[in-house]
Each structure stands twice: as structure tokens, then as C-alpha cells.
C-alpha positions as CSV (number, residue, x, y, z in Angstrom):
1,A,109.7,93.6,91.9
2,I,109.5,97.3,92.5
3,R,112.6,99.0,94.0
4,F,113.1,102.5,95.4
5,Y,116.6,103.9,96.0
6,G,117.1,107.3,97.7
7,S,113.5,108.1,97.4
8,H,111.4,110.3,99.7
9,N,107.6,110.8,100.3
10,I,106.5,107.7,98.4
11,I,103.0,106.2,98.4
12,V,102.5,102.7,97.1
13,Q,98.7,101.9,97.2
14,D,96.1,99.5,95.7
15,I,98.4,97.2,93.8
16,T,99.0,93.4,93.6
17,L,102.6,92.0,93.3
18,Q,102.8,88.3,92.6
19,N,105.7,85.8,92.2
20,S,108.6,88.2,92.2
21,P,112.1,86.7,92.8
22,Q,113.8,87.8,96.0
23,C,111.9,91.1,96.9
24,H,108.5,92.1,95.8
25,L,108.8,95.7,97.2
26,K,112.2,97.1,98.3
27,F,113.1,100.5,99.8
28,D,116.7,101.4,100.3
29,G,118.0,104.7,101.6
30,S,114.5,106.2,101.5
31,S,112.1,108.0,103.9
32,G,108.5,109.0,104.3
33,I,107.1,105.7,103.0
34,L,103.4,104.7,103.0
35,V,102.4,101.2,101.8
36,S,98.6,100.8,101.8
37,K,96.2,98.2,100.5
38,V,98.9,96.2,98.8
39,R,98.6,92.4,98.2
40,I,101.8,90.4,97.9
41,S,102.0,86.7,97.2
42,S,104.4,84.0,96.1
43,P,104.3,80.2,96.1
44,E,105.0,78.4,99.4
45,N,108.1,76.8,98.0
46,S,109.8,80.0,96.8
47,P,113.3,80.3,98.4
48,N,114.3,83.6,100.0
49,T,111.3,85.6,99.0
50,D,110.8,88.9,100.9
51,G,107.4,90.6,100.7
52,I,108.6,94.1,101.7
53,H,112.3,94.6,102.3
54,L,113.5,97.8,104.1
55,E,117.2,98.8,104.1
56,N,118.5,102.1,105.5
57,T,115.0,103.4,105.4
58,K,113.0,105.4,108.0
59,D,109.5,106.8,108.6
60,V,107.6,103.8,107.1
61,E,103.9,103.0,107.6
62,I,102.4,99.8,106.3
63,E,98.7,99.4,106.6
64,D,95.8,97.2,105.4
65,C,98.2,94.9,103.4
66,I,98.0,91.1,102.8
67,I,101.5,89.5,102.5
68,A,101.8,85.8,101.8
69,C,105.4,84.9,101.0
């Protein structure tokens, strides 16, 4: 998992995240986020798996992503 806390003007691009417990990508208390061309996957039987989790975060753009959680 990759987690950002209190971060601003973040670009996450061209990565693959696979089989992370709970959240694959999490933003908390952040702003100015771009998530682009990201592939996220986990097994079908994974309990409580979030692809992208946003909490207290604003100005988020998610584009050209494949999320299978």
C-alpha cells in the first residue's frame, strides 16, 4: 500500500499495485491529487479491499486507471 497524509500536489502515474491488504492507495488530509494510468488488482475473495481510499481529501482527479478489487 502507498499512503499519503497531509500531502499536496501529488502525481501517482504509471504504476501497478497488487494484493495490498486494506487499501492499495490512500490519501488522507491531502489536496491536488492526480492518479493516472494506475493498475490496481487483488483476488476476488479479498475481504475489505479498497482500490483508492480518499479521506478528508479534495481536488482529486483519477484518469485512465484499471481498478479490480
